[in-house]
N, C-alpha and C positions, 0 to 999 in steps of 0.2 A: 409273553410278548413284551413285558415291561422290564425284563432282565437287562436289556441292552442299555438302559439308562445308567445302571450301576457299573456296567463293564467299561464304558468310555464316556464319562460325564463331560469331557471337553469337546466332544464331537460337534456340538451346536456351534462352536466358534471356529471350527477348522474345516467345515465342509466346503468343497469347491463347488462352483456353479453346476458342474456335471453331476456331482453327488446329490445336490439339492434336487436337480431335475429327476434323477433316478428315484430318490426316496419319495418324491411327489407322485411319480408314476406308480410306485409300489402301493401307495395308499389308495390308488384307484383300481387295484387289481381286480376286484369283483365286478367292476364296471366295464371291463374291456372285452372285446371280442376275441375269438380263438387265435387269429393271426397276430393280433397285438400281444396276446399273452405269450405266444411262442417267442416273439421278438424280445419281450421283457425278460423272459426266462434266460435267453442267451446273453442279454446285456448284464443281467445280474450275475451270471456265472463268470463273466469276464471282469467284473468289477473287483478291484484289489482290496476292498474292505475286508477285514478279518472275518472268518467264517462265523465266529461266535456272534458277531453283530448282525450279520445278514441271514443267519440260519432260519429264523422265523419266516422271513419273507420268501426265502427259497421254498420252504414248505408250503407257504400260503399260495404262491404262484403255482406250485405243483398240484396242490389240491384243486385250485380253481380250474386249471387246464384239464385235469382229470374229469371234473364235473362236466366240462364242455364236450369231452370226447366220449363220455359214458355210453351214448347210444350210437356214436359214429364208428368208434374203434375201441371196443370193450377191452381188448387185450392190452393196448397201450395205456388206456385209462387205469386199469387195475395195476399195471406195473408202476405207473406214476404214483398211485396211492401207496403202494408198498414202499417206494423210495421215500415218499413224504413221511410216512410213519417211522421209517428208519432214521430220518434226519431229526425227528422230534424225540427220539429215545432219550430218556434221562432228564428231560426238561420238566420242571415242576411249576412254572409260572402259569397264571390263570389263562392267558391267551393261548399258550401252547397246548394246554390241556383241552381247551375248547376246540382247537383245531384238530387235535387227535380224535376227539369225539365226533367231529364232523366227518373225518376220514372213515371212521368205523361205520357211521351212518351211510355213507356213500357206498361202502363195500357191500352192504346188504343187497344193493341192486344187482350185484353179480351173482349172488347166491341167496335167494329169499329165505331158504331154510336157516341161513346163518343169523337171521334176525333174532332168533330165540336167545342167542348168546351175545351178539354184537349190539343189539338195541339197548339192553340194560347196561352194557359196558359204556356205551356212548352217553347215556343219561347219567351214569355215575360220574363220568368225567365232567359233564356240564355242572353237576351239583358240586363237585369238588372245586371246580373253577370259581363258582359263585361264592363259595365260602371264603376263598382266597381274595376275591375281588368283587364284592357285592355291587350290583349295578353296573357291571362292565358291559357296555353295549355290544361288543363283539361276542361275548359269551351268550348273552341273551339272544342275539341274532342267530347264532348257530343252533342254540336250543330250540328257538322258534321254528327254524327250518326243519329240524329233526322231528319235532312234534307234528308239524304240518304234513310231513310225508309218512308219518306213522298211521296205519289203518285205525279207523275210529274204534273198532272193537278191541284194539290194544291200547286205547287211551289217547289216541292222536286225532288228527284232523284239523280243519280250519277253525272250528269253535274253540278248541283248546289252544291252538297256536296264536290266535289273535291277541289275547292279553299279554302274551310273552313278547310279541313283536311290538306292541304298543309300548311296553316297558322299555324295549330296546331303543325305540325312537326317543323317548323321554330321557333315557340315560345318555344318549348321544348329544342331546341338547345341553346337558349339564357337565359333560366331561371337560376337564381342563386341558389346554394345549400341552403337548409334550415338550419337554426341555431338550429332547434328543430326537433328531430327524428320523432315526431308525426305530423309534418306538411306535407301535401301531396306534393309529388314531382314526381308523376308518369305521364305518358302521351305520351312521345315521341315514344316508341316502339309500343304502342297501336295505335297511330295515323298512324304510318307507315304501320302496318298490315292492318288496314281498308282502308287506302289509296290504298294499293295494290289491294284490292278487288274492290274498285271503279274504279281504272285504268283498271282492267280486264273488267268491265262492259262497259267501253268505248273503248274496243279493243286496249288498250295500253299495250300489253303483256310485252314488254321489260322493260318499266317503272315499271310495276307491279312487275316484277322479282327483279329489283333493290330495290324497296321499301321493298319487303318481305325479301330479304337478309339483308338489313339494320336492320330490326326488329329482325331477328334471330341472327344477330351479337351481339345485345344487350342482348338477352335472347334466347338461343337455345332451351329452354324447354317451350317456350311460346305456350301453348296448342292450342289456336285458330289459331295462325299462322301456327303451324305444322300440325294440323289435318284438318283444314278447308281451309285456304288460299293456303298453299303449294300444295296440290293435284290439285287445280284449276289452279294454275300458271303452274305447271308441265304439265298438260294436254294441256293447250294452247300452251306452248312452243313446245310440241311434235307435235301438229298439224302444227305449223309453219314450222317445219323441214321436213315435208312430201312433 
């Protein structure tokens, strides 16, 4: 994900208002709903920015849309993942490696038996990415999600995922602003929203409420936080008040 800074260092000074708007939307990819993601995917495809600059975000949007469609349209979702992995071939930067790992993790949902080979492959990519970029919030985010969705008897679950997502939140707080608008700098709000879900799983309702509110303070229109996490948090808070 950081390779784009090296490819076009003058981009910061030459972006048009439309480009700035697009890159800002791309940094919110994980926070968008399905229809908005489809629109963003089309807009990115039409954007004249060289493919080497926008390739990461094309893959990121594809992965995120695939995750939204996984249970609605499995065939389309899996095809999107395959295209995403194809677009990431040959990329060795930490962010791209982590995204590849996330794709392999998502593919397990289409064939649970593939988990025996794909789960270790995904974890290997996360570990490789962290060696290249220690404390990268997006790598930690994807690793945390992978661990959270891994069965406990395989070393996953909420308890194991929590410290990883907590580390992702802290990493996001300390990450420096990018010099290039096409360099990924998302992760903190996303990690907070998923941390809230993990905290709920561990009966830490007050902590989950704080994490959720922190995520919504960063982006009040964050679809996953509003539509999935908030109802769960509100329900648990209501139970606690009875």
